[in-house]
LOLO-756790 format. One record per residue (C-alpha): residue in three letters; x, y, z; chain. Coordinates in pm, 1 decimal. Each point is the difference from the previous one (the first is absolute). Layout:
REM LOLO-756790
+------+----------+----------+----------+------+
| code |        X |        Y |        Z | unit |
+------+----------+----------+----------+------+
|  Ala |        X |        Y |        Z |    A |
...
+------+----------+----------+----------+------+
REM end
This chain:
REM LOLO-756790
+------+----------+----------+----------+------+
| code |        X |        Y |        Z | unit |
+------+----------+----------+----------+------+
|  Met |   2223.9 |  -1402.7 |   -597.8 |    A |
|  Ala |    157.3 |    329.4 |    -94.4 |    A |
|  Thr |    374.1 |     35.3 |     28.9 |    A |
|  Gln |    179.7 |    281.0 |    180.1 |    A |
|  Glu |    137.7 |    124.4 |   -333.6 |    A |
|  Tyr |   -350.1 |     12.5 |   -151.5 |    A |
|  Ile |   -132.6 |    194.8 |    299.4 |    A |
|  Asp |    296.7 |    240.1 |    -12.9 |    A |
|  Asp |    -76.7 |     68.4 |   -366.6 |    A |
|  Leu |   -369.4 |     58.0 |     74.4 |    A |
|  Ile |     85.1 |    244.9 |    277.1 |    A |
|  Ile |    217.6 |    197.8 |   -241.6 |    A |
|  Val |   -282.1 |      9.3 |   -255.8 |    A |
|  Ile |   -246.1 |    116.3 |    265.9 |    A |
|  Glu |    239.8 |    263.6 |    138.4 |    A |
|  Thr |     82.3 |    147.6 |   -339.4 |    A |
|  Ala |   -349.6 |    -13.2 |   -152.0 |    A |
|  Glu |   -100.3 |    333.9 |   -144.6 |    A |
|  Asp |   -288.0 |    -80.9 |   -234.0 |    A |
|  Ala |   -350.6 |    -29.4 |    135.5 |    A |
|  Glu |   -105.0 |   -361.9 |     46.3 |    A |
|  Ser |    347.6 |   -132.4 |    -84.6 |    A |
|  Val |     11.1 |   -197.8 |    326.1 |    A |
|  Thr |   -249.3 |   -283.4 |     11.1 |    A |
|  Asn |   -176.5 |   -148.4 |    297.8 |    A |
|  Gln |    178.2 |   -327.5 |    -81.4 |    A |
|  Met |    340.8 |    166.7 |     39.6 |    A |
|  Val |    -89.8 |    141.9 |    337.5 |    A |
|  Ala |   -161.5 |   -327.7 |    106.7 |    A |
|  Ala |    314.0 |   -195.5 |    -96.0 |    A |
|  Val |    218.0 |    221.3 |    218.5 |    A |
|  Leu |   -242.6 |     -3.1 |    291.8 |    A |
|  Gly |    -47.4 |   -376.4 |    -29.0 |    A |
|  Phe |    376.0 |    -56.2 |      3.1 |    A |
|  Leu |     44.0 |    223.3 |    304.8 |    A |
|  Asn |   -292.5 |   -162.1 |    179.5 |    A |
|  Glu |    129.3 |   -351.6 |    -65.5 |    A |
|  His |    347.9 |     83.0 |    125.9 |    A |
|  Leu |   -129.7 |    192.6 |    300.0 |    A |
|  Lys |   -195.7 |   -308.4 |    104.7 |    A |
|  Leu |    313.3 |   -215.5 |    -31.1 |    A |
|  Val |    204.6 |    245.1 |    204.6 |    A |
|  Ser |   -266.9 |     29.9 |    267.7 |    A |
|  Gln |     -6.6 |   -380.3 |     29.2 |    A |
|  Gly |    379.4 |    -15.3 |      6.7 |    A |
|  Lys |      9.3 |   -232.6 |   -302.4 |    A |
|  Glu |    199.2 |    231.3 |   -224.0 |    A |
|  Val |    264.8 |     47.4 |    265.0 |    A |
|  Glu |     18.4 |   -375.9 |     58.0 |    A |
|  Ala |     34.0 |    -65.6 |   -374.1 |    A |
|  Glu |    275.9 |    259.2 |    -28.4 |    A |
|  Glu |    186.4 |   -151.1 |    294.2 |    A |
|  Ala |    -37.0 |   -351.1 |   -141.2 |    A |
|  Ala |    141.7 |    114.7 |   -333.1 |    A |
|  Arg |    290.0 |    169.9 |    174.7 |    A |
|  Phe |     79.8 |   -307.1 |    208.8 |    A |
|  Ser |    -23.3 |   -232.7 |   -300.0 |    A |
|  Thr |    273.3 |    195.5 |   -178.7 |    A |
|  Tyr |    219.4 |     28.5 |    308.7 |    A |
|  Arg |    134.6 |   -340.2 |     88.3 |    A |
|  Pro |    305.3 |      5.9 |    222.5 |    A |
|  Ala |    244.2 |   -283.0 |    -51.5 |    A |
|  Cys |    -77.0 |   -292.7 |    225.6 |    A |
|  Arg |    305.3 |   -142.0 |    174.1 |    A |
+------+----------+----------+----------+------+
REM end
């Protein structure tokens, strides 16, 4: 799976490309695949649940 940093770098390469054919189909597919995968998670609510679980696991009020 591609990381957010990898996708950010690819987007910069795609945005700043000046030479003909300097952006490959694989670069574009990687970005679209990443977006598609995360859109599916968001639409199913799984990404939000995972984020909330991570937040709650780091926040542990003192039990008294």
